[in-house]
All heavy atoms as an XYZ file, in Angstrom:
866
protein
N     -22.845     -7.031    -21.515
C     -22.253     -5.778    -20.993
C     -20.810     -6.040    -20.584
O     -20.436     -7.177    -20.327
C     -23.078     -5.237    -19.839
C     -22.839     -5.881    -18.482
S     -23.724     -5.024    -17.164
C     -24.361     -6.442    -16.281
N     -20.021     -4.961    -20.560
C     -18.686     -5.054    -20.070
C     -18.741     -4.665    -18.602
O     -19.117     -3.518    -18.267
C     -17.750     -4.110    -20.832
C     -17.784     -4.336    -22.341
C     -16.295     -4.227    -20.320
C     -17.415     -5.688    -22.807
N     -18.378     -5.540    -17.695
C     -18.371     -5.309    -16.238
C     -16.929     -5.146    -15.774
O     -16.053     -6.017    -16.092
C     -19.032     -6.492    -15.526
C     -19.005     -6.329    -14.027
C     -19.809     -5.442    -13.355
C     -18.038     -7.040    -13.293
C     -19.761     -5.329    -11.964
C     -17.969     -6.913    -11.925
C     -18.848     -6.059    -11.244
N     -16.685     -4.137    -15.023
C     -15.349     -3.840    -14.549
C     -15.368     -3.548    -13.026
O     -16.235     -2.798    -12.574
C     -14.733     -2.654    -15.289
C     -14.775     -2.842    -16.788
C     -13.338     -2.291    -14.780
C     -14.560     -1.610    -17.632
N     -14.488     -4.187    -12.296
C     -14.293     -3.905    -10.876
C     -12.845     -3.544    -10.712
O     -11.925     -4.214    -11.186
C     -14.640     -5.104    -10.029
N     -12.611     -2.375    -10.028
C     -11.191     -1.942     -9.831
C     -11.045     -1.563     -8.377
O     -11.858     -0.899     -7.762
C     -10.910     -0.679    -10.664
C      -9.412     -0.326    -10.599
C     -11.316     -0.821    -12.107
N      -9.933     -2.037     -7.774
C      -9.543     -1.697     -6.442
C      -8.377     -0.666     -6.538
O      -7.333     -0.954     -7.087
C      -9.041     -2.908     -5.636
C     -10.127     -3.895     -5.348
C      -9.552     -5.045     -4.529
C     -10.572     -6.113     -4.198
N      -9.961     -7.193     -3.371
N      -8.628      0.491     -6.004
C      -7.614      1.556     -5.933
C      -7.148      1.728     -4.508
O      -7.906      2.135     -3.648
C      -8.193      2.921     -6.364
C      -8.636      2.981     -7.836
C      -9.908      2.634     -8.172
C      -7.735      3.401     -8.800
C     -10.355      2.703     -9.513
C      -8.168      3.454    -10.124
C      -9.481      3.126    -10.468
N      -5.870      1.416     -4.225
C      -5.355      1.670     -2.883
C      -4.585      3.025     -2.990
O      -3.645      3.167     -3.741
C      -4.345      0.553     -2.458
O      -5.076     -0.660     -2.488
C      -3.774      0.807     -1.105
N      -5.072      3.983     -2.217
C      -4.496      5.329     -2.275
C      -3.546      5.573     -1.118
O      -3.525      4.824     -0.140
C      -5.620      6.397     -2.216
C      -6.612      6.168     -3.381
C      -6.383      6.365     -0.916
N      -2.733      6.594     -1.269
C      -1.835      6.964     -0.208
C      -2.663      7.405      1.002
O      -3.677      8.144      0.801
C      -0.905      8.094     -0.656
C      -0.010      7.649     -1.774
C       0.851      8.821     -2.247
N       1.715      8.332     -3.292
C       2.080      9.005     -4.347
N       1.694     10.283     -4.483
N       2.839      8.500     -5.284
N      -2.286      7.015      2.178
C      -3.047      7.353      3.355
C      -3.362      8.819      3.478
O      -4.428      9.250      3.743
C      -2.335      6.831      4.586
O      -2.182      5.386      4.519
C      -3.086      7.147      5.880
N      -2.345      9.637      3.151
C      -2.513     11.087      3.237
C      -3.506     11.608      2.205
O      -4.034     12.731      2.366
C      -1.178     11.783      3.035
N      -3.866     10.841      1.197
C      -4.756     11.256      0.116
C      -6.155     10.675      0.247
O      -6.992     10.941     -0.548
C      -4.170     10.889     -1.248
C      -2.832     11.517     -1.545
C      -2.918     13.031     -1.643
O      -3.992     13.624     -1.725
O      -1.858     13.671     -1.642
N      -6.403      9.835      1.272
C      -7.661      9.192      1.420
C      -8.867     10.086      1.357
O      -9.809      9.874      0.647
C      -7.692      8.396      2.778
C      -8.965      7.714      3.115
C      -9.043      7.109      4.471
N      -7.790      6.463      4.837
C      -7.185      6.589      6.037
N      -7.793      7.275      7.028
N      -6.071      5.949      6.301
N      -8.822     11.245      2.096
C      -9.970     12.148      2.080
C     -10.029     12.974      0.792
O     -11.091     13.613      0.549
C      -9.834     13.132      3.307
C     -10.006     12.367      4.643
O     -10.595     11.272      4.605
O      -9.524     12.882      5.617
N      -9.012     12.962     -0.016
C      -8.995     13.686     -1.293
C      -9.525     12.896     -2.448
O      -9.816     13.448     -3.515
C      -7.582     14.189     -1.583
C      -7.097     15.150     -0.525
O      -7.835     15.913      0.049
N      -5.796     15.075     -0.251
N      -9.587     11.567     -2.273
C      -9.842     10.666     -3.454
C     -11.226     10.990     -4.106
O     -11.264     11.275     -5.297
C      -9.782      9.205     -3.003
C     -10.020      8.282     -4.173
C     -11.191      7.633     -4.462
C      -9.142      7.920     -5.206
N     -11.062      6.916     -5.615
C      -9.774      7.087     -6.076
C      -7.813      8.286     -5.490
C      -9.180      6.553     -7.240
C      -7.208      7.748     -6.624
C      -7.885      6.900     -7.459
N     -12.273     10.875     -3.353
C     -13.609     11.050     -3.954
C     -13.766     12.453     -4.546
O     -14.283     12.595     -5.672
C     -14.719     10.687     -2.971
C     -14.824      9.180     -2.650
C     -15.882      8.945     -1.571
C     -15.060      8.339     -3.918
N     -13.380     13.523     -3.868
C     -13.472     14.834     -4.492
C     -12.608     14.889     -5.789
O     -13.031     15.531     -6.795
C     -12.981     15.788     -3.443
C     -13.217     15.102     -2.171
C     -12.989     13.666     -2.434
N     -11.458     14.250     -5.788
C     -10.575     14.289     -6.930
C     -11.123     13.592     -8.166
O     -10.829     13.921     -9.306
C      -9.203     13.728     -6.567
N     -11.967     12.536     -7.944
C     -12.540     11.765     -9.050
C     -13.990     12.188     -9.327
O     -14.642     11.520    -10.153
C     -12.395     10.246     -8.843
C     -10.934      9.845     -8.733
C     -13.203      9.799     -7.605
N     -14.510     13.189     -8.670
C     -15.877     13.572     -8.838
C     -16.265     13.971    -10.260
O     -17.247     13.521    -10.820
C     -16.289     14.656     -7.865
C     -17.762     14.931     -7.830
O     -18.529     14.000     -7.594
O     -18.127     16.102     -8.066
N     -15.483     14.824    -10.862
C     -15.752     15.274    -12.238
C     -15.692     14.064    -13.230
O     -16.538     13.955    -14.123
C     -14.790     16.317    -12.699
N     -14.757     13.185    -13.020
C     -14.620     11.957    -13.804
C     -15.878     11.096    -13.643
O     -16.434     10.597    -14.634
C     -13.362     11.228    -13.356
C     -13.184      9.849    -13.928
C     -13.238      9.663    -15.338
C     -12.933      8.777    -13.142
C     -13.064      8.360    -15.864
C     -12.761      7.511    -13.625
C     -12.826      7.269    -14.977
N     -16.303     10.936    -12.413
C     -17.492     10.137    -12.102
C     -18.729     10.715    -12.810
O     -19.451      9.987    -13.491
C     -17.731     10.032    -10.573
O     -16.594      9.427     -9.999
C     -18.952      9.296    -10.240
N     -18.936     11.969    -12.655
C     -20.101     12.635    -13.272
C     -20.056     12.555    -14.790
O     -21.111     12.270    -15.428
C     -20.197     14.070    -12.787
C     -20.460     14.223    -11.290
C     -20.419     15.735    -10.872
C     -21.796     13.672    -10.893
N     -18.926     12.795    -15.372
C     -18.780     12.741    -16.838
C     -19.038     11.329    -17.357
O     -19.677     11.152    -18.371
C     -17.432     13.278    -17.282
N     -18.470     10.335    -16.659
C     -18.631      8.961    -17.091
C     -20.109      8.559    -17.018
O     -20.626      7.847    -17.920
C     -17.753      8.020    -16.239
O     -16.413      8.367    -16.397
C     -17.929      6.576    -16.677
N     -20.777      8.940    -15.958
C     -22.183      8.561    -15.827
C     -23.066      9.198    -16.963
O     -24.139      8.706    -17.157
C     -22.722      9.027    -14.461
C     -22.158      8.127    -13.316
C     -22.618      8.659    -12.011
N     -22.155      7.764    -10.943
C     -22.116      8.128     -9.644
N     -22.580      9.327     -9.229
N     -21.650      7.293     -8.742
N     -22.570     10.248    -17.601
C     -23.306     10.841    -18.682
C     -22.989     10.229    -20.038
O     -23.656     10.518    -21.019
C     -22.936     12.358    -18.751
C     -23.405     13.116    -17.537
C     -24.890     13.002    -17.313
O     -25.696     13.234    -18.204
N     -25.272     12.651    -16.079
N     -22.019      9.304    -20.063
C     -21.705      8.664    -21.404
C     -22.884      7.819    -21.812
O     -23.486      7.101    -20.992
C     -20.456      7.793    -21.208
C     -19.210      8.535    -20.989
C     -17.992      7.606    -20.725
O     -18.073      6.432    -21.093
O     -17.016      8.089    -20.101
N     -23.217      7.862    -23.124
C     -24.401      7.080    -23.581
C     -24.314      5.569    -23.302
O     -25.325      4.937    -23.022
C     -24.395      7.346    -25.084
C     -23.437      8.402    -25.365
C     -22.564      8.584    -24.145
N     -23.122      5.000    -23.327
C     -22.967      3.562    -23.134
C     -22.675      3.152    -21.699
O     -22.528      1.936    -21.405
N     -22.676      4.108    -20.760
C     -22.404      3.733    -19.376
C     -23.704      3.219    -18.722
O     -24.747      3.866    -18.813
C     -21.897      4.941    -18.600
C     -21.623      4.587    -17.137
O     -22.389      4.937    -16.279
N     -20.585      3.845    -16.870
N     -23.582      2.077    -18.086
C     -24.773      1.468    -17.369
C     -24.755      1.845    -15.929
O     -25.770      2.073    -15.328
C     -24.777     -0.009    -17.575
C     -24.857     -0.474    -19.054
C     -24.726     -2.046    -19.173
C     -26.139      0.018    -19.744
N     -23.610      1.816    -15.314
C     -23.476      2.274    -13.923
C     -21.983      2.527    -13.650
O     -21.077      2.026    -14.332
C     -24.049      1.309    -12.882
C     -23.578     -0.121    -12.932
C     -22.412     -0.499    -12.245
C     -24.276     -1.061    -13.617
C     -21.988     -1.841    -12.328
C     -23.873     -2.418    -13.685
C     -22.700     -2.765    -13.012
N     -21.733      3.353    -12.621
C     -20.390      3.769    -12.241
C     -20.464      4.117    -10.744
O     -20.950      5.192    -10.409
C     -19.961      4.948    -13.093
C     -18.505      5.241    -13.067
C     -17.633      4.631    -13.964
C     -17.968      6.140    -12.244
C     -16.272      4.893    -13.981
C     -16.611      6.508    -12.212
C     -15.790      5.876    -13.105
N     -20.111      3.195     -9.892
C     -20.328      3.349     -8.449
C     -19.084      3.122     -7.633
O     -18.391      2.106     -7.786
C     -21.427      2.314     -8.017
C     -22.708      2.504     -8.784
C     -23.751      1.469     -8.419
O     -23.558      0.662     -7.455
O     -24.753      1.437     -9.101
N     -18.779      4.068     -6.736
C     -17.695      3.982     -5.814
C     -18.105      3.425     -4.448
O     -19.168      3.772     -3.928
C     -17.053      5.352     -5.588
C     -16.384      5.910     -6.775
C     -16.847      6.835     -7.639
C     -15.072      5.583     -7.177
N     -15.893      7.125     -8.585
C     -14.758      6.387     -8.350
C     -14.071      4.728     -6.705
C     -13.561      6.298     -9.005
C     -12.858      4.679     -7.363
C     -12.632      5.448     -8.535
N     -17.197      2.622     -3.853
C     -17.362      2.186     -2.490
C     -15.953      2.183     -1.883
O     -14.992      2.475     -2.550
C     -17.843      0.696     -2.444
O     -19.096      0.541     -3.111
N     -15.886      1.876     -0.577
C     -14.567      1.692      0.010
C     -14.537      0.451      0.839
O     -15.575     -0.076      1.272
C     -14.141      2.944      0.861
C     -15.059      3.244      2.011
C     -14.831      2.653      3.231
C     -16.117      4.108      1.868
C     -15.680      2.912      4.298
C     -16.970      4.364      2.940
C     -16.719      3.800      4.129
O     -17.547      4.038      5.219
N     -13.372     -0.077      1.002
C     -13.198     -1.350      1.755
C     -13.379     -1.076      3.228
O     -12.854     -0.121      3.776
C     -11.779     -1.861      1.471
O     -11.510     -2.940      2.361
N     -14.087     -1.983      3.896
C     -14.232     -1.879      5.329
C     -13.034     -2.475      6.025
O     -12.829     -2.253      7.238
C     -15.567     -2.562      5.844
C     -16.790     -1.849      5.302
C     -15.561     -4.021      5.468
N     -12.187     -3.192      5.307
C     -10.979     -3.778      5.861
C      -9.775     -2.913      5.665
O      -8.811     -3.002      6.469
C     -10.734     -5.139      5.289
C     -11.880     -6.130      5.620
C     -11.726     -7.485      4.922
O     -10.791     -7.643      4.109
O     -12.587     -8.345      5.203
N      -9.734     -2.086      4.623
C      -8.585     -1.273      4.304
C      -9.133      0.132      4.024
O      -9.633      0.407      2.923
C      -7.819     -1.805      3.140
C      -6.627     -0.954      2.777
O      -6.485      0.173      3.282
N      -5.828     -1.398      1.851
N      -9.038      1.073      4.983
C      -9.579      2.384      4.777
C      -8.902      3.172      3.637
O      -9.425      4.188      3.199
C      -9.388      3.094      6.106
C      -8.299      2.323      6.766
C      -8.369      0.929      6.272
N      -7.782      2.696      3.138
C      -7.117      3.352      2.021
C      -7.534      2.791      0.675
O      -6.948      3.153     -0.357
C      -5.592      3.267      2.183
C      -5.053      3.986      3.388
O      -5.712      4.953      3.847
O      -3.983      3.648      3.871
N      -8.454      1.864      0.646
C      -8.847      1.219     -0.624
C     -10.258      1.599     -1.021
O     -11.222      1.437     -0.250
C      -8.729     -0.294     -0.495
C      -8.857     -1.036     -1.788
C      -8.583     -2.468     -1.606
O      -9.402     -3.220     -1.125
N      -7.382     -2.871     -1.983
N     -10.389      2.082     -2.251
C     -11.698      2.389     -2.862
C     -11.958      1.339     -3.963
O     -11.008      0.955     -4.632
C     -11.646      3.808     -3.433
C     -11.558      4.870     -2.385
C     -10.371      5.248     -1.816
C     -12.731      5.490     -1.877
C     -10.271      6.209     -0.851
C     -12.669      6.410     -0.901
C     -11.447      6.770     -0.377
N     -13.225      1.002     -4.129
C     -13.595      0.007     -5.090
C     -14.597      0.674     -6.066
O     -15.554      1.299     -5.654
C     -14.246     -1.207     -4.428
C     -14.706     -2.226     -5.437
C     -13.340     -1.834     -3.414
N     -14.291      0.511     -7.340
C     -15.152      1.038     -8.392
C     -15.758     -0.108     -9.133
O     -15.126     -1.023     -9.618
C     -14.310      1.876     -9.374
C     -15.006      2.391    -10.628
C     -16.135      3.317    -10.247
C     -13.991      3.065    -11.517
N     -17.147     -0.079     -9.190
C     -17.906     -1.021    -10.025
C     -18.480     -0.218    -11.162
O     -19.146      0.769    -10.977
C     -19.020     -1.681     -9.205
C     -18.580     -2.514     -8.004
C     -19.822     -3.099     -7.300
C     -17.622     -3.640     -8.388
N     -18.190     -0.674    -12.386
C     -18.664      0.056    -13.524
C     -19.093     -0.925    -14.640
O     -18.590     -2.067    -14.678
C     -17.618      1.031    -14.039
C     -16.296      0.381    -14.415
C     -15.255      1.381    -14.803
O     -15.486      2.261    -15.676
O     -14.128      1.311    -14.236
N     -19.941     -0.492    -15.475
C     -20.382     -1.309    -16.603
C     -20.723     -0.456    -17.808
O     -21.216      0.667    -17.640
C     -21.595     -2.164    -16.225
N     -20.466     -1.020    -18.975
C     -20.709     -0.364    -20.228
C     -21.505     -1.305    -21.119
O     -21.402     -2.527    -21.030
C     -19.396      0.053    -20.898
C     -18.654      1.046    -20.047
C     -17.713      0.646    -19.127
C     -18.902      2.407    -20.204
C     -17.092      1.582    -18.307
C     -18.255      3.370    -19.432
C     -17.330      2.929    -18.447
N     -22.325     -0.732    -21.960
C     -23.288     -1.482    -22.759
C     -22.580     -2.548    -23.672
O     -23.094     -3.635    -23.862
C     -24.153     -0.566    -23.604
N     -21.428     -2.186    -24.194
C     -20.709     -3.082    -25.118
C     -19.277     -2.610    -25.260
O     -18.867     -1.610    -24.656
C     -21.435     -3.135    -26.433
C     -21.701     -1.743    -27.055
O     -20.883     -0.832    -26.825
O     -22.694     -1.618    -27.752
N     -18.537     -3.316    -26.081
C     -17.134     -2.977    -26.272
C     -16.945     -1.618    -26.789
O     -16.046     -0.877    -26.407
C     -16.497     -4.023    -27.201
C     -15.007     -3.829    -27.381
C     -14.369     -4.877    -28.274
O     -14.991     -5.881    -28.659
O     -13.130     -4.680    -28.599
N     -17.813     -1.187    -27.753
C     -17.665      0.156    -28.323
C     -17.851      1.221    -27.255
O     -17.093      2.238    -27.266
C     -18.704      0.350    -29.433
N     -18.746      1.021    -26.298
C     -18.962      1.978    -25.223
C     -17.693      2.016    -24.310
O     -17.288      3.109    -23.870
C     -20.166      1.637    -24.443
N     -17.125      0.881    -24.071
C     -15.908      0.841    -23.295
C     -14.712      1.517    -23.977
O     -13.953      2.262    -23.334
N     -14.601      1.341    -25.262
C     -13.557      1.986    -26.023
C     -13.736      3.498    -26.036
O     -12.802      4.274    -25.835
C     -13.480      1.461    -27.491
C     -12.564      2.280    -28.361
C     -13.040      0.010    -27.460
N     -14.961      3.959    -26.217
C     -15.257      5.363    -26.148
C     -14.896      5.944    -24.775
O     -14.356      7.069    -24.697
C     -16.736      5.638    -26.479
N     -15.204      5.185    -23.739
C     -14.849      5.638    -22.406
C     -13.338      5.880    -22.226
O     -12.921      6.963    -21.766
C     -15.371      4.657    -21.353
C     -14.952      4.890    -19.981
N     -15.328      5.978    -19.261
C     -14.100      4.153    -19.130
C     -14.805      5.972    -18.053
N     -14.062      4.890    -17.942
N     -12.541      4.871    -22.572
C     -11.100      4.996    -22.338
C     -10.451      5.997    -23.289
O      -9.332      6.472    -23.045
C     -10.346      3.660    -22.381
C     -10.865      2.710    -21.298
C     -10.444      2.997    -23.762
N     -11.168      6.407    -24.353
C     -10.623      7.395    -25.250
C     -11.113      8.811    -24.947
O     -10.724      9.764    -25.622
C     -10.944      7.048    -26.683
C     -10.084      5.853    -27.174
O      -8.900      5.834    -26.904
N     -10.710      4.922    -27.888
N     -11.971      8.933    -23.955
C     -12.536     10.252    -23.618
C     -11.492     11.116    -22.863
O     -10.559     10.631    -22.250
C     -13.770     10.077    -22.691
O     -13.364      9.612    -21.372
N     -11.700     12.419    -23.031
C     -10.828     13.420    -22.362
C     -10.909     13.272    -20.860
O      -9.913     13.367    -20.153
C     -11.184     14.782    -22.797
C     -10.776     15.108    -24.250
O      -9.927     14.362    -24.798
O     -11.331     16.040    -24.828
N     -12.114     13.048    -20.326
C     -12.256     12.902    -18.850
C     -11.574     11.640    -18.301
O     -11.032     11.672    -17.209
C     -13.731     12.996    -18.400
C     -14.655     12.025    -19.006
N     -15.365     12.298    -20.160
C     -15.008     10.760    -18.623
C     -16.120     11.254    -20.441
N     -15.914     10.308    -19.570
N     -11.550     10.580    -19.123
C     -10.772      9.386    -18.667
C      -9.313      9.696    -18.586
O      -8.607      9.370    -17.633
C     -11.031      8.225    -19.609
C     -10.322      6.962    -19.247
C     -10.881      6.054    -18.376
C      -9.089      6.678    -19.802
C     -10.192      4.896    -18.011
C      -8.385      5.526    -19.470
C      -8.962      4.617    -18.549
N      -8.790     10.334    -19.659
C      -7.348     10.638    -19.713
C      -6.974     11.613    -18.555
O      -5.919     11.360    -17.910
C      -7.009     11.219    -21.032
C      -7.156     10.213    -22.168
C      -7.013     10.856    -23.532
C      -7.297      9.818    -24.634
N      -7.347     10.482    -25.989
N      -7.787     12.564    -18.269
C      -7.521     13.485    -17.174
C      -7.566     12.771    -15.822
O      -6.747     13.021    -14.982
C      -8.509     14.647    -17.183
N      -8.526     11.838    -15.696
C      -8.633     11.103    -14.424
C      -7.432     10.190    -14.211
O      -6.970     10.041    -13.058
C      -9.939     10.283    -14.423
N      -6.941      9.575    -15.249
C      -5.757      8.696    -15.142
C      -4.590      9.502    -14.584
O      -3.858      9.070    -13.670
C      -5.374      8.057    -16.469
C      -6.467      7.076    -16.894
C      -4.017      7.372    -16.438
C      -6.749      5.954    -15.918
N      -4.452     10.716    -15.057
C      -3.351     11.587    -14.573
C      -3.557     11.933    -13.095
O      -2.625     11.836    -12.288
C      -3.300     12.851    -15.441
C      -2.101     13.722    -15.124
O      -0.984     13.172    -15.090
O      -2.266     14.904    -14.882
N      -4.780     12.315    -12.753
C      -5.079     12.685    -11.365
C      -4.894     11.470    -10.402
O      -4.254     11.571     -9.360
C      -6.520     13.170    -11.255
O      -6.671     14.359    -12.024
C      -6.914     13.468     -9.796
N      -5.484     10.301    -10.799
C      -5.403      9.105     -9.984
C      -3.966      8.635     -9.772
O      -3.625      8.172     -8.703
C      -6.301      8.015    -10.529
C      -7.743      8.365    -10.451
S      -8.881      6.994    -10.945
C      -8.616      6.967    -12.689
N      -3.196      8.783    -10.785
C      -1.786      8.357    -10.697
C      -1.012      9.080     -9.635
O      -0.027      8.588     -9.074
C      -1.106      8.472    -12.077
O      -1.702      7.609    -12.973
N      -1.446     10.320     -9.368
C      -0.775     11.138     -8.314
C      -1.191     10.656     -6.909
O      -0.479     10.976     -5.930
C      -1.154     12.604     -8.510
C      -0.546     13.229     -9.728
C       0.964     13.286     -9.701
O       1.531     13.504     -8.602
O       1.591     13.144    -10.773
N      -2.339     10.019     -6.807
C      -2.916      9.696     -5.471
C      -2.779      8.251     -5.020
O      -2.857      7.940     -3.843
C      -4.416     10.091     -5.462
C      -4.730     11.517     -5.829
C      -6.240     11.762     -5.894
C      -4.043     12.492     -4.914
N      -2.541      7.321     -5.986
C      -2.512      5.880     -5.601
C      -1.172      5.511     -4.978
O      -0.143      6.106     -5.291
C      -2.799      4.996     -6.829
C      -4.258      5.157     -7.315
C      -1.789      5.199     -7.931
N      -1.256      4.521     -4.126
C      -0.054      3.979     -3.457
C       0.554      2.805     -4.217
O       1.719      2.485     -4.052
C      -0.390      3.592     -2.050
N      -0.311      2.177     -5.099
C       0.161      1.021     -5.847
C      -0.700      0.909     -7.096
O      -1.687      1.585     -7.232
C       0.077     -0.293     -5.011
C      -1.347     -0.574     -4.587
C      -1.398     -1.740     -3.576
O      -0.674     -1.696     -2.529
O      -2.147     -2.704     -3.867
N      -0.288      0.050     -8.032
C      -1.023     -0.192     -9.273
C      -2.346     -0.827     -8.905
O      -2.412     -1.786     -8.189
C      -0.235     -1.107    -10.220
C       1.085     -0.370    -10.629
C      -1.082     -1.449    -11.433
C       2.010     -1.281    -11.418
N      -3.476     -0.264     -9.393
C      -4.787     -0.803     -9.077
C      -4.971     -2.245     -9.596
O      -4.324     -2.643    -10.570
C      -5.766      0.162     -9.796
C      -4.951      1.414     -9.923
C      -3.549      0.991    -10.155
N      -5.843     -2.985     -8.920
C      -6.198     -4.351     -9.327
C      -7.540     -4.185    -10.100
O      -8.380     -3.422     -9.739
C      -6.430     -5.269     -8.141
C      -5.199     -5.411     -7.271
C      -5.517     -6.176     -5.994
O      -5.593     -7.416     -6.058
O      -5.718     -5.535     -4.984
N      -7.666     -5.003    -11.199
C      -8.866     -4.841    -12.019
C      -9.362     -6.217    -12.491
O      -8.600     -7.141    -12.702
C      -8.574     -3.974    -13.269
C      -9.824     -3.636    -14.021
C      -7.486     -4.548    -14.115
C      -9.651     -2.568    -15.089
N     -10.693     -6.291    -12.609
C     -11.382     -7.419    -13.259
C     -12.207     -6.793    -14.379
O     -12.953     -5.796    -14.129
C     -12.276     -8.166    -12.345
C     -11.442     -8.848    -11.218
C     -13.070     -9.226    -13.090
C     -12.302     -9.467    -10.087
N     -12.075     -7.240    -15.580
C     -12.757     -6.695    -16.767
C     -13.288     -7.880    -17.544
O     -12.494     -8.635    -18.119
C     -11.732     -5.844    -17.592
C     -12.375     -5.187    -18.768
O     -13.313     -5.660    -19.338
N     -11.851     -4.041    -19.105
N     -14.609     -8.063    -17.484
C     -15.188     -9.240    -18.207
C     -16.451     -8.819    -18.959
O     -17.089     -7.840    -18.619
C     -15.567    -10.351    -17.182
C     -14.319    -10.923    -16.543
C     -16.515     -9.863    -16.183
N     -16.757     -9.568    -19.968
C     -18.018     -9.426    -20.714
C     -19.012    -10.410    -20.128
O     -18.704    -11.613    -19.937
C     -17.830     -9.660    -22.164
C     -19.051     -9.331    -22.967
C     -18.806     -9.377    -24.475
O     -17.613     -9.353    -24.904
O     -19.780     -9.458    -25.178
N     -20.179     -9.929    -19.750
C     -21.224    -10.734    -19.138
C     -22.534    -10.569    -19.874
O     -22.763     -9.452    -20.444
C     -21.362    -10.508    -17.619
C     -20.102    -10.846    -16.868
C     -21.767     -9.054    -17.348
N     -23.419    -11.558    -19.859
C     -24.725    -11.363    -20.516
C     -25.549    -10.395    -19.677
O     -25.381    -10.230    -18.501
C     -25.334    -12.770    -20.481
C     -24.584    -13.522    -19.394
C     -23.228    -12.844    -19.309
N     -26.491     -9.741    -20.388
C     -27.384     -8.793    -19.713
C     -26.989     -7.412    -19.889
O     -25.923     -7.070    -20.427
N     -27.835     -6.499    -19.365
C     -27.555     -5.086    -19.458
C     -27.845     -4.316    -18.183
O     -27.953     -3.103    -18.162
C     -28.366     -4.473    -20.611
N     -28.064     -5.065    -17.077
C     -28.372     -4.408    -15.800
C     -28.127     -5.402    -14.667
O     -27.882     -6.586    -14.897
C     -29.800     -3.903    -15.779
C     -30.868     -4.970    -16.010
C     -32.252     -4.366    -16.150
O     -32.387     -3.275    -16.656
O     -33.153     -5.066    -15.741
N     -28.325     -4.898    -13.449
C     -28.193     -5.789    -12.278
C     -29.363     -6.801    -12.305
O     -30.478     -6.475    -12.708
C     -28.303     -4.956    -10.994
C     -27.102     -4.122    -10.721
C     -26.949     -2.792    -11.088
C     -25.923     -4.511    -10.007
N     -25.712     -2.375    -10.654
C     -25.080     -3.387     -9.976
C     -25.525     -5.647     -9.383
C     -23.824     -3.412     -9.389
C     -24.270     -5.688     -8.791
C     -23.456     -4.578     -8.790
N     -29.099     -8.001    -11.820
C     -30.159     -8.987    -11.589
C     -30.496     -8.996    -10.138
O     -29.834     -8.348     -9.321
C     -29.648    -10.384    -11.976
O     -29.353    -10.408    -13.342
N     -31.566     -9.669     -9.780
C     -31.984     -9.775     -8.346
C     -31.454    -11.085     -7.805
O     -31.435    -12.104     -8.406
C     -33.521     -9.800     -8.201
C     -34.164     -8.514     -8.630
C     -33.893     -7.428     -7.667
N     -34.516     -6.181     -8.071
C     -34.660     -5.136     -7.284
N     -34.118     -5.127     -6.105
N     -35.237     -4.072     -7.687
N     -30.971    -11.000     -6.538
C     -30.458    -12.142     -5.811
C     -31.623    -12.905     -5.224
O     -32.373    -12.415     -4.393
C     -29.506    -11.730     -4.725
C     -28.899    -12.823     -3.958
S     -27.722    -12.137     -2.754
C     -27.279    -13.663     -1.880
N     -31.811    -14.164     -5.674
C     -32.962    -14.959     -5.263
C     -32.902    -15.435     -3.829
O     -33.943    -15.680     -3.196
C     -33.116    -16.145     -6.198
N     -31.692    -15.584     -3.289
C     -31.530    -16.161     -1.960
C     -31.918    -15.247     -0.822
O     -32.190    -15.711      0.322
C     -30.067    -16.635     -1.767
C     -29.644    -17.726     -2.702
C     -29.194    -17.226     -4.055
O     -29.149    -16.029     -4.267
O     -28.844    -18.086     -4.859
N     -31.955    -13.972     -1.018
C     -32.229    -13.006      0.051
C     -33.459    -12.181     -0.342
O     -33.481    -11.516     -1.359
C     -31.073    -12.070      0.320
C     -31.436    -11.069      1.414
C     -29.819    -12.832      0.732
N     -34.487    -12.334      0.494
C     -35.763    -11.635      0.292
C     -36.154    -10.950      1.585
O     -36.081    -11.620      2.617
C     -36.861    -12.611     -0.209
O     -36.390    -13.282     -1.348
C     -38.119    -11.906     -0.465
N     -36.598     -9.713      1.526
C     -37.059     -9.073      2.785
C     -38.190     -9.867      3.391
O     -39.094    -10.360      2.746
C     -37.564     -7.709      2.339
C     -36.875     -7.454      1.018
C     -36.686     -8.796      0.353
N     -38.144    -10.000      4.742
C     -39.171    -10.703      5.446
C     -40.219     -9.734      5.983
O     -39.872     -8.627      6.398
C     -38.581    -11.488      6.637
C     -37.691    -12.614      6.120
C     -37.207    -13.474      7.279
N     -36.382    -14.581      6.755
C     -35.282    -15.014      7.332
N     -34.882    -14.516      8.475
N     -34.614    -15.970      6.811
N     -41.457    -10.160      6.031
C     -42.501     -9.389      6.677
C     -42.257     -9.384      8.173
O     -41.977    -10.418      8.757
C     -43.874     -9.895      6.326
C     -44.173     -9.712      4.855
O     -43.714     -8.798      4.226
N     -44.948    -10.616      4.319
N     -42.464     -8.272      8.819
C     -42.339     -8.205     10.249
C     -43.617     -7.851     10.925
O     -44.425     -7.179     10.480
C     -41.281     -7.142     10.652
C     -39.938     -7.611     10.241
C     -38.923     -6.595     10.722
N     -37.613     -7.020     10.261
C     -36.525     -6.814     10.970
N     -36.541     -6.252     12.132
N     -35.354     -7.210     10.543
């Protein structure tokens, strides 16, 4: 799978507008046949930073994503709201879903 992590630092004045502004993009991406997951979080250390974790089944799915109309529209929208160029990690990894972390297991109480 293609795994991507992106850190978006937005303008402070736009912090509350970010998630609503990317909602249509998020919903459309999650409907793409090759999308495995597309999840937003925010940094607990920097309230102006949102983190996107996304994965696509293969390179073809990633190419289809970046060529989609909703991706192009989102790039335009996000460019108006960010304070700096986003940081990204884009790697191909084995597998097609999340694995389980062996070191942490719920304890019986």
